[in-house]
N, C-alpha and C positions, 0 to 999 in steps of 0.2 A: 081362918083368918090371918093365923100369924103369917103363913107365907105369904099372904096377901100384902100386909104392912112393911113385913122385910124385902118384898121386891118393889115393891113401890118408892119405899126410902131409898133402896138402893139404886133404883132407875135414876130419882132424882137427882141424886150425888151423882153419879157418874154421869148423868146428860150435862147437868148441870156444870160442870166442871170442863167437860168438852168442850160445851160451845161456848161456855165464858172465854177459854183459851184460844178458838179460834175467832171473837171478837176481839180479843186483847192485842192479837195478829193485825186485823186491819187498824184498832187505834193506833198502835206503836208507833206504824208506817205514817199514818194520817197525820198523827201529830208532826213527826221527824218533819214531812213535807209542808206544816204549817196550815193543813187544812181544819178548820174548827168542827170541833164535835161540842154538838150540843150536850148530848149524854153518852154514858157509858153506867148502863144497868146491867143488874142482878136479877132476870126474873121477867114477868111481864107484867101489864095490868098497873093498877092504881100504885103509884107509890107510897109506901113505908117510911124508909126514911133515908138520910144522906146527905152529901152535904154539896156545896158545888166551889169547886175551884179554879179561877180564872173564867174561861166559858163554858166548862163543862160539868154540865150535874151529875156526880156520882154516884147512883143509887141504886137501894136494894125494894122490888116492886114483890104486887101479892102471888105472884105465879112464878114459882120456883127452876119452870122446866127454860133454861137457859138463860141469855141474855142479850142484848143488841146493842152495838152503837148507832148514833143518830150524827152523822153530818150534815152539813147546812149545804143544802143544793143537790144532796147523792136522787133523789125520787124521781121519774119523770114526773112532770106537773107541777113539782113543787115550788112554789114562789119564791125567790132569794131575791136579794137587795144587789139593785143593778152595781156592775162593774166592785163586786164583792171579792178582794183579792184571801179570803179566808174560803171563801166557796168551793163544794169538791168539782162541781166543772169549770172554775176558774181556771183549774190548775193541768197543766199538760198531759196528752193522754198517758204515756210514758210513764205516770205519776200516778195516776187512778189505776193504770194494770197492775200496779206495783200494792198497790194499797189492797186490791181487787186479790193477788196473788198470797197476800202475806197471810190471809185467815189460814185459807190449808195449809201453808206454807208451818204455821203454828202449829197445826194438828198433827203435822209429820213430824217435828222435831220434838213435842209431846210426848209420841207413840217411842222415840230414842233414848228420849231421858226417864222414862217409867223404867225401860228395861234394863238402862243401863246401871238405874237404882237397883233394879231387882236383883240382876247378873252380879251386882258391886258389892250389896251387904244383903241378901238374901242366898239368891240361888241356890233351890233345895234338889238336893240328889236323892237317888233312893238307898234306902241303908240293908241292904239287901249283904248278906255276908256271904252266903252261899250262891254259883252261878250254877242255877239248873234249868236245863231247855228243856220247854214245856211245849213247843210246836217245832218240826221242821218241813219248811214248805219243800213239798214233791219237785224234783228237779231243778231245782237250786245250788247254790256254791255250797248249802251245808249240808244239803242230800247228797252230791257227789262225794264230799267228803266223808261220806259215811257215819254225818253224826244223827243222834236219834230221838225222839222224846224220851225224857226219864234221864239221861245222859247228864252228869255232874263234872262240873269241867275242876279238874283237880291241875294242871298244867298250860298258861295260857302265852304265847309268845316268851319263855323262858320265866315265866312269872307262877308261882307255885300257888292252887286255894285262891286265885283272883275272886276278892268280890265284885257285883252287879257293874260299881262306879269304873272299879281298874279294870274290867273286862272290855266296857265300853269304849273305855280310853285310848287303850293297846289295839283294839280293834280301829280307833278311829287314826291313829297315827300308824296302822301299819296298811291303811287302806289300798287296795287294788294291786296287793301281795299274797305270798302263800307263808301262813303262817304256820307252825308244830302246833298241835293242840294234845291233850290227853286226858280220856274223859273215864271216869266212871260208872260203869252201864253191869249194874247188879254186881257187884265188889269187886267186877274184872275190869282191868287198865287197860284201855287202848286207845293207841297211840295212830294219828292219820296227821292230817296239813288241812287247812281250811283256808282255803283261797277267797281273803275279803273284798265287798264288791267298791267300787267306787265311789264317791260322791258327784251325785246327780245336780249338773249344773251348778247354780247357784245356792241350790237346798243342804242342809247342812248332814253331815254324814250319818246316815241309820242303818247301823247292823242288819235290821229286820228287813230291808233291800236284797239282803244273803241268806234271807230265806230260817234265820237264828230267831226263836222266840222264847224269851227270859222267863221264868216264872217267876211274877212280881209279889204275887200276894196269893195269900190260901184260902180255899173255899171256894165255893160254887159260885154260877153269873146268877145274880138274883135280878127277879125280874120285874121294873116297879110299872108300869107301863105295858099296852098293846096297842098296834095303833088297827085302829078298826078297819075290818076289810082285807086285811094282812097274810098274806100265809101262816104267819103264828096266830091268829083268831081264829082263822080259819079252820088250823089243827087243834086248835082246843087248849093252845098254853094260856096262859092266865096269870094276871098281877099276883104277887106274891110269889108264884112257884120260886126255886130254885135249878138250875139247869146241872145234873151233875153229870154228864158226858154226852157226846155226840157222833152217834156211830161208833161207839168205845172209847172213844179220845175225852181225854180227860181234859176239858179249858178254864181256865179260873179268869180270866180277862175275854171282853166282846171282841179287842183285838186280833185275838190269837183265834177266836172262833170265827171271825169274818175272814182271815186267811184261810183256813180250812172252806169256807163257802166257794171261796173264789178256786180254791183247786178241784172241787165238784162240780164247777162252771154247772152249776142248776140242778143238779141230783137229787132226790130227797134224801133230807137227812130225820134219822132217827135220833129221836132224846129223850134219855132218861133224864125226867123229872122231878124233882120232891115237892111235892104239897102238902102244907099243913093240917094238919088233924087226919092221912090217908097214907095210905104205902107208896111208895115211889111207882109213877106210871111210864109207861114208853109213849112216848106219837110220833107221830113222820110230818115232817112238815118240808113243804115245796118250797124253795126258795124262788125269789123273783126278782127281776134287774130292776135299781132302782141309783138313777145316778153314774150309772156304769158301773155297779157294782152288784153283787146276788146279795139280798138281805131277805130275813124273817119278818122285819117286822115290831120288836119289842123297844123297850126302852131299860137299859140297865139300871139299876140302883147303884146309885151313888156312893161313896167313890168306889173308883176299882183302881185307885190309885194304891201305890205301896207304902211304906214306912219309909220315909223321909227324916236326912237329917240336911242343915245347913252348910254350905260350901263356899263361900264368898268368893270372886274371883279378883284379881289384882285389875285393874284398870284398863290397862292393854287390852284383857280376855272379855272384861261386862262391856266396853265398847265394842268388840267382836262379835260376839252373840248378838248385841243389839243390835246392831247393824246386820248381821243375818237374819233373824226373825222380822226386822222391820222390810226390809227385801223382799223375803218369801212370801208374805201378807201381801206387800204391793201389789207385784208381781200374779200373786193369785187374785183378788179382788178383780184385776184388770182383766183375766183371765174369764171370771165368771162373767164380770158384766162384757163381754165380746161372745160367750154363750149364750147371753141371754140374746143382745143383737140377731144372733145369728139363728135363731131358737132351738140352739140345742139343748137350754137349759129352761124349765120353766118357768116364768115369772110369780109362782106358787111358789115357790123355795127362798124367795125374800123375806125377809123380816123386817117390820114396823118397830115402833114403840112397844107394841105388846111385846114381842120376842125378846125385845134386847130386855125388858121388865124380867120375864121368866128367866133369860140369861144370865142377868145382874140380882138376881134372887138366888139363883142356886150359887154362883159363884160365893156371893157373901153368905152363904150356907156351912160351905167346903173347910174345912182345918187349917186349910193351901193357902199360902200367898200366889201360888203360882198361875190358876185360873183366874184370880183378881187382876194380875196383873197382865194376863195376856187379853181375857176381856177388854179392859181398858184401855190401853195399847190399841189392839184390832179395830176398835169401834173409835177410836182419835183417827185413826191412818183409813176406814169407810167416812170420813165425817170430811176430812178432805178431800179425798177422791170423789166423793159426791158432786161436793161447792166447785170443784174444778171442771165440768161437765158444761160444756156449752150449752148450756139450756137458759132461757131469759129467767129471771129473778135468783138462779145464782150467780158465785162469784163468778166462774166458766160461763156464763153467757152475756153478763157486763163486761167480761174482758173480750168476747168476740164481739159484741159492737164495735167496742173501740179500737178491734182491729179493722172491720169492716170502715169505720169513719177513717181512720189513717190511712187505708188502699183508695180510697176516694176523696180524701182528703177537703173533707169539711162534714158538716154533724149530719146525723140521721134527725131529721125533721120529730121537733116534738110529740105531734100528732100518734106519728107512726109508733113509737116508741111505745107510747100511750097502748096503744092499740097492742102493742108486744107482748106486755108484760100484763093485761089485762087477761087475755088468751095464754098466755103461759100461766099464771093462777088459777084458772079453770081448770087448765090439763093438770097442773099441780097437784091440786084440791081432789081431785079425782080420782088421782093417781096412790096418793096418800090414804082417800077413804078407804080402797082396793087393797091396798097392803093391811090395813088397821083389819079390812073383816079378814083379809086372810089368816092374817095372826092370832084372831081369834077365835077361827073355828080348828087354827092347831091345836087348842087348849083340851087338858084332857075330857074335861064336862062335855067337851064335841067329838072328841075320838073314840071315846068309849060306846058312843052312840050308833047304832045300829044304821046303814044308808036303807 
């Protein structure tokens, strides 16, 4: 019940802020073009309180799930005063299109502002004093340099005993170059040169793409949930288990274990597992492909995260990081939508209100700020992109109809518009019901049930 209340509260706050900001975008541009806004509401349903200023009723309603802006004459079939200059449809189409775009644009701006605030005032960085290599991807640049798991970095790019943050920053500054590195291997100093990877496309630099995985935390990988019917379930892995090693390799985070699974290309993995009240047991798991990656089918107990300290960036650096984050997520969401359309990704991978609530609850319970800001900014970008899709009822659908009207130089019949919106509403509600059902079926109560 406690987790449910946290998830519900986090969902209400998160979605409420995202939707109100979205609607404020419509509101601000509508006011700029002197469109009459009858109501700006936080929440839906019966009015609780508010005040009226000019033509607009600023109100708070009973159901705090977002909000809405009501403009005179914006809905098909709605009666509006004849020759009313304040009506939405009385304004030029280009103005109405800008009003439609303003909502998604506000969400994109919000995402950037949130991440600027995070990087400029918080910016949590790993507080790891010693850089110890946990895993080296076979065949990678790090492997070619002769680095091995367990190596401790004593000198890197002429810097003695770099901590993790310094190591990462030096690697980023020397990307696509060979850098001298000295490691301590069981008491022996080994000197070599590590060629660092280049940044891929518009993505931020990631040293793991060169095959170097640094130990971020101590302790084993703790298992929180098992996906029913997964390889982990079939092998007998249980919630509450701790994975001590895989084929003799000690991993502390799921990220390194996943990379090991990819290098194995699906071969069986022997896990040494610690189980409460029993001696460690060995189980053999046969990985399976999911979303183009080899996986075992379990959820780790969070957090996997290392200890952190804050290191706020100057405004220029914060703006750069926020821009990178927003552009990467924007492109990633578009790629997922493309894969959905081309059937490369199943619609079952989508998450709706329940999935968002679960993620919001998990982020709210973490002791770090980064997951909270990332989730809020990511959902804001998602909301903006989804509303730009050319589907009636959504902002993108309204813009599409206005573009069609502009091309044919006349308004589409109101009866036709009403039929389009009615059909779209039915399709959208059916899709919404499917997503909610899909969300609910992913909950642990159901995933623990045997098929």
